C-alpha positions in Angstrom: 123.4 179.9 149.8 119.9 178.8 151.0 118.4 180.8 148.2 120.6 179.2 145.6 119.7 175.7 146.9 116.1 176.5 146.8 116.2 177.7 143.3 118.1 174.5 142.2 115.5 172.4 144.0 112.8 174.2 142.2 114.4 173.8 138.8 115.1 170.2 139.2 111.4 169.6 140.3 110.3 171.4 137.1 112.4 169.3 134.8 111.2 166.1 136.5 107.4 167.3 135.9 108.4 168.1 132.3 109.9 164.5 131.8 107.0 163.0 133.4 104.2 164.7 131.3 106.3 163.9 128.1 106.4 160.2 129.1 102.6 160.2 129.9 101.8 161.8 126.3 104.0 159.1 124.8 102.2 156.3 126.6 98.8 157.7 125.4 99.9 158.0 121.8 101.2 154.5 121.6 97.8 153.3 123.3 95.2 151.9 120.8 92.1 154.1 120.7 88.9 152.3 121.8 86.7 151.5 118.8 89.4 152.2 116.1 89.3 149.9 113.0 92.0 147.0 113.1 92.6 145.5 109.6 93.0 141.9 110.0 94.4 139.5 107.4 91.4 137.4 106.1 91.7 133.7 106.4 92.2 131.8 103.1 88.8 130.6 101.9 86.8 133.2 103.6 83.1 132.7 102.3 81.6 135.9 101.1 78.2 134.5 100.1 75.6 132.1 101.0 76.4 128.7 99.9 72.9 128.1 98.6 73.6 130.6 95.9 75.0 128.9 92.7 77.0 131.1 90.2 75.5 130.9 86.6 76.6 132.4 83.0 76.5 136.2 82.9 77.1 136.8 86.6 79.6 139.3 87.3 82.1 138.4 90.1 84.4 140.4 92.3 87.7 138.3 92.8 89.9 139.7 95.6 93.3 138.2 96.2 94.6 139.6 99.6 97.9 141.8 99.0 97.7 140.9 94.9 96.3 144.0 93.4 97.0 142.6 90.0 94.9 139.5 90.7 91.9 141.6 92.2 89.2 142.3 89.6 85.7 142.1 88.5 85.0 139.4 85.7 81.8 138.3 84.1 81.1 134.5 83.7 81.1 133.7 80.2 78.5 131.8 78.1 80.6 128.7 78.5 80.6 129.0 82.3 84.3 130.0 82.6 86.3 132.8 84.0 89.8 133.9 83.1 92.4 135.2 85.7 96.1 135.9 85.6 98.2 133.0 86.7 94.9 130.9 87.1 93.9 130.9 83.5 90.6 129.6 82.5 88.5 128.0 85.3 85.0 126.7 85.6 82.7 129.3 87.7 79.2 128.3 86.5 77.9 125.6 88.8 79.9 126.4 91.8 79.0 128.3 94.8 81.2 131.4 95.8 83.0 129.4 98.5 83.8 126.4 96.1 85.2 128.9 93.5 87.2 130.5 96.2 88.9 127.1 96.9 89.4 126.4 93.3 91.4 129.5 92.5 93.4 129.3 95.7 94.5 125.6 94.7 95.7 127.1 91.4 97.4 130.0 92.9 99.4 127.8 95.3 101.9 127.2 92.5 102.6 130.8 92.6 101.7 132.3 96.0 102.2 130.9 99.4 98.8 130.5 101.2 96.8 132.6 98.9 93.7 134.3 100.6 90.7 134.5 98.0 87.4 135.9 98.4 84.7 135.8 95.7 81.6 138.1 95.7 78.6 138.0 93.3 78.4 141.7 92.2 75.7 141.3 89.6 73.2 138.5 89.4 72.4 138.1 85.7 71.9 134.3 85.4 68.9 133.8 87.6 66.3 135.6 85.4 63.0 134.7 83.7 61.0 136.2 81.0 57.3 137.2 80.9 55.8 138.0 77.6 52.3 138.7 75.9 49.5 140.7 77.5 51.0 142.3 80.6 51.9 145.8 81.3 55.7 145.7 81.4 56.9 142.4 79.6 60.4 141.7 79.7 63.3 140.0 81.7 63.2 139.9 85.5 65.4 138.7 88.5 64.2 135.7 90.3 65.4 137.3 93.4 62.6 139.9 93.1 59.9 137.5 91.7 60.4 133.9 92.6 56.9 132.6 91.9 54.5 133.1 89.0 52.3 135.3 91.1 55.2 137.5 91.9 56.2 137.6 88.4 52.8 138.8 87.2 52.9 141.5 89.8 56.4 142.6 88.9 55.2 142.8 85.2 52.5 145.5 86.2 49.6 142.8 86.0 47.4 141.9 83.0 46.4 144.1 80.2 42.6 144.3 79.5 42.3 141.4 77.2 44.7 138.9 78.7 43.6 135.4 78.8 43.9 134.8 82.5 42.8 131.2 82.4 45.6 130.2 79.7 48.7 131.5 81.3 51.6 129.1 80.8 55.4 128.6 81.7 57.9 127.3 79.1 60.8 125.6 81.0 63.9 124.3 79.6 64.6 120.7 80.3 68.1 119.4 80.9 67.9 117.3 77.7 67.3 120.2 75.6 63.3 120.0 75.4 60.7 122.4 76.8 57.9 121.6 79.1 54.7 123.5 79.2 53.2 124.3 82.6 49.8 125.7 82.6 48.6 128.3 85.1 45.1 129.2 85.5 45.3 132.6 87.3 41.5 133.2 87.9 41.2 129.8 89.4 44.3 130.4 91.7 42.6 133.6 92.9 39.2 132.2 93.5 40.1 128.8 95.2 40.0 128.6 98.9 42.6 125.8 99.0 45.1 128.1 97.1 46.8 125.6 94.4 50.5 125.7 94.2 51.9 129.1 93.3 54.3 127.9 90.8 57.9 128.5 91.7 60.1 129.9 88.9 63.4 128.6 87.6 66.3 130.3 85.9 65.2 131.0 82.1 61.6 130.3 82.5 59.4 132.2 80.0 56.0 133.0 81.0 53.3 133.5 78.4 50.3 135.5 78.9 48.1 135.2 75.7 
């Protein structure tokens, strides 16, 4: 009888150990792993870009509407400054910052979706460009993000060709009233001057002419 009781006690102890180990495994499995990514719902109107950037014609925008895959897409800004989205229809994009456009799209979608969460990101910056033509190594169109000044522009275009008139460089700039302004730039004077005259800051759609 003593042997039977001993065996029973051992068997009971083994069962308790197994049950305890199983409970520990379950607790570990349910416990979140340190450093694991947690997907959070973004707040409506989350800003994805710097508010200083203004959207322009020909820019390509990534529009994301949380949990609405049919409304999430890349869209170009048309020449009239508008984009078109399902449910939203046509909406002005040019002249707005990404966060302003997020709010405008959200306001339109509230007629169809409760608390829409919209993010707008600029995938391609095609509006902020300038042209440089004439006696430079690589004439063409360049991004203002890479070359914000006339000196940057000349460098981006590979510098002057041998017979370039470096004293007579000028910028053609479009005015809001539809006219053009001519801004002269004397490269040699700029280089030689100790006071360093203003390095002209370029604007979208400027055309630099190097005769």
